[in-house]
N, C-alpha and C positions, 0 to 999 in steps of 0.2 A: 482392510482398505483404508481406514482412517489413518493408520500409521504411515501408509505411503503418501497420503495427501499431506500430512503434517511434516513429512521429511523435506518438503520443498520450501519450508519457512523456518526462520529463526523464531522460536517460540516467544521470546521476550519482546521482540519487535512486533510480532503479530498481536500480542496482547495489547501493546501500546496502540497500534492502529485500530484495534477492535474497540478499545475504551474511548478513543477519540471519536470513532464513528458512532458509537452509542450515545455519547454526549451530544453530538450534532443532531442525531435523530430525536433525542429527548427535547432539545431546545427548539427544533423545528416543529414540534407538535404542541408547543404552548399556544393557548389561544391568543389571537392577535392583540387583544386588549391587555394581556398580562405579559406580553413578549418583553424580554429583558432589553433587547436592542431594537429600537424602532427606527428604521432608516427611512426618513421622510423625503430625502432628495431623490428625485426621479432617476431611475436607472442604477443607483448606487447598490441596491439589493442584488442586482445582477453580478456586480463585481464581487460581492460577498459570496454568492453562489459559486463563481469561478474559483475564488480562492479556497473556500471550504472543500469543495469536491476535488480540487487539485491537490490539496493537502491530504485528504483521505487517500487518494490514489498514490501519492508519494510515499506516505507511511507504509502502505501495503507493499509497494514496489521495493522499498528499502528492507522489508522483511523477507523478500525472496532470496533463496539461495541461487547460486549462479547457473546451475544446470537447467537447460532449456529455458533460459531467461525470457527470450522473445515470445515463446508460446505462453508462458505463464503471465507475462505482462499483458498479452492479448486477452487471456481469460479474465484477468483483473479489470481490464478496460470494460469488457461486457458486463462483468459482475457489478462494478461500481455504477455504470450506467443504468442497470436494472435497479439497483438500490435507490438511485436518484428518482427514478420513475415511481417506485413504490412509495418513496418518501412524499412525493408530490400528491400522489393519488390518495394517500391515507390522511392527509391533512384535513380533508372534508369531515373526518370523524371528530375533529376538535374545532369545528366552525371556522376553518380556514379555507381558502380557495386553492385548488390546484392550478398551477400555471405552466403552460407549455413553455413559455419564455424562461421561467426559472429552470425548467429541465434542460432547455438548450444551453443555458449558462452553465449548469452542472456539467453537461456534455463537453462544453468548451474547456472547462477546467480539467476534466478527466482526459480528454483527448490530447491537450497540449502537454500535460505532464507525461502521458504514456509516450507520445512521440518523442519528446525531449529525452526521456529515459532510454529509449531505444537508440537514439542517436549518440547519446553520451554515456552509455552503460558502463564503459570502462572507467569513467571518472566517478561513478557512484560508489559510496561505501557499501560493499556487499555484505549481506547477512552472514556469509561464511568466510569473511576475510580475516581470519584469526591466524594467518601465517601457517596454516597446516602444510602447505606445499614447501615452505621454507624449512619448517621443522623436520619434515620427512627427508628433505635433501640433506640437511645437516646430520640427521640420524644415519642415513646411508653412508655419508662421508666418514663418520665416526666408525661405523662397522668395518668399512674398507681399511681404515687406518689400523684397526685392531686385527685385521686379517680375517674377519668374520664374513661368511657368506650370508646371503639373505635367509637361508633356512637355519643358520646358527644364531641369528640375532635374537634379541629379547623382545621383539615386537609383539 
């Protein structure tokens, strides 16, 4: 079962997306007084949430292979939304406050990137865009030029 799940992703891109996500989760659980980035301007932290969760979503979407793109993008949408909720709820463990507003900002980032990726999916660099189709066409043309049938080829 795990093999079939992993076949929907480019492993290198999935690792990058996972590492970025893990970094965000670690940083979001630092106690407020030791936080690396203290955004004191009212509302700026919401922009940060939109950007960070939009980036998480984009990295995972870019790791998707093209088969059933829309379905998998929807699964990612709900998965990253759930991750954002868990992130907010577990911040109480390190003396931080969960914020529904922060989660809504997370949802805005996740939703906007998901919608834009579905609209512009043909422009996204796909995880399986290594010219396999072009290579297979050129291989078939070469076989035809040599007079080989598909069963005679060296595939």
